C-alpha positions as CSV (number, residue, x, y, z in Angstrom):
1,M,-34.8,-33.8,3.3
2,N,-38.1,-32.1,3.8
3,S,-41.3,-33.8,5.0
4,Q,-42.6,-34.2,1.5
5,T,-39.5,-36.0,0.3
6,L,-39.5,-38.2,3.4
7,Q,-43.1,-39.1,2.7
8,Q,-42.2,-40.1,-0.9
9,L,-39.4,-42.2,0.5
10,Q,-41.8,-44.0,2.8
11,D,-44.3,-44.5,0.0
12,E,-41.6,-46.0,-2.3
13,I,-40.3,-48.3,0.4
14,K,-43.9,-49.5,1.1
15,N,-44.5,-50.2,-2.6
16,E,-41.3,-52.2,-2.8
17,L,-42.2,-54.2,0.3
18,S,-45.7,-54.8,-1.2
19,Q,-44.2,-56.1,-4.5
20,S,-41.9,-58.4,-2.6
21,L,-44.6,-59.7,-0.3
22,M,-46.8,-60.6,-3.3
23,N,-44.2,-63.1,-4.3
24,A,-43.8,-64.4,-0.7
25,N,-45.1,-67.8,0.3
26,F,-46.8,-66.7,3.6
27,E,-50.2,-68.2,2.6
28,T,-48.7,-71.7,2.4
29,V,-46.9,-71.3,5.7
30,L,-50.0,-70.0,7.4
31,E,-52.1,-72.8,5.9
32,K,-49.6,-75.4,7.2
33,Y,-50.6,-74.3,10.7
34,G,-54.3,-74.1,10.0
35,I,-54.3,-70.3,9.9
36,S,-56.5,-68.5,7.3
37,G,-58.1,-65.2,6.7
38,E,-57.1,-61.8,5.5
39,K,-54.9,-59.4,7.4
40,V,-53.8,-62.1,9.9
41,L,-50.1,-61.2,9.4
42,K,-48.9,-57.7,10.1
43,L,-45.5,-56.6,9.1
44,E,-43.6,-53.5,10.3
45,C,-40.6,-51.8,8.8
46,S,-38.8,-48.8,10.3
47,I,-36.5,-46.2,8.9
48,D,-33.9,-45.0,11.5
49,L,-33.4,-41.4,10.4
50,S,-30.4,-41.0,12.7
51,Q,-28.5,-43.5,10.5
52,I,-29.3,-42.0,7.1
53,Q,-26.4,-40.7,5.1
54,I,-27.4,-38.6,2.1
55,K,-25.4,-38.8,-1.1
56,N,-25.5,-36.4,-4.0
57,T,-28.2,-37.8,-6.2
58,E,-31.0,-36.4,-8.4
59,N,-33.4,-36.7,-5.4
60,S,-31.1,-34.9,-3.0
61,S,-29.7,-32.2,-5.2
62,N,-31.4,-29.4,-3.2
63,K,-29.5,-27.6,-0.4
64,S,-32.0,-28.7,2.2
65,L,-30.6,-32.1,3.3
66,L,-31.8,-31.8,6.9
67,I,-33.9,-34.7,8.2
68,P,-36.8,-33.7,10.4
69,G,-35.7,-35.2,13.7
70,N,-33.8,-38.3,14.6
71,H,-36.8,-40.5,15.1
72,I,-37.8,-43.8,13.6
73,V,-40.5,-43.7,11.0
74,K,-42.6,-46.9,11.0
75,L,-44.3,-48.3,8.0
76,D,-47.1,-50.8,8.8
77,C,-48.4,-53.4,6.4
78,D,-51.2,-55.8,6.8
79,W,-50.4,-58.8,4.5
80,C,-53.0,-60.0,2.1
81,P,-52.4,-63.0,-0.3
82,C,-53.9,-61.1,-3.3
83,C,-51.8,-57.9,-3.2
84,G,-49.0,-58.0,-0.6
85,C,-49.6,-54.9,1.6
86,C,-53.2,-53.8,1.9
87,E,-54.6,-51.0,3.9
């Protein structure tokens, strides 16, 4: 897996998280405790590259299946009620 493919994976995961968070009820929970404002909730997701097992799929059909390092890639997200993850 090259760095471009890894970036695409990160982007797709972040998009899926954002879609899920748009349907979440965090705003009601925060309001229950008197908390309001944008970007008050920060979520973090990580991908442990040392645990990835690559299967033969369309996205991994190339011969370069090496993952650059065995580190954890973090995806940060500031939650906004209007759009899920916002920058």
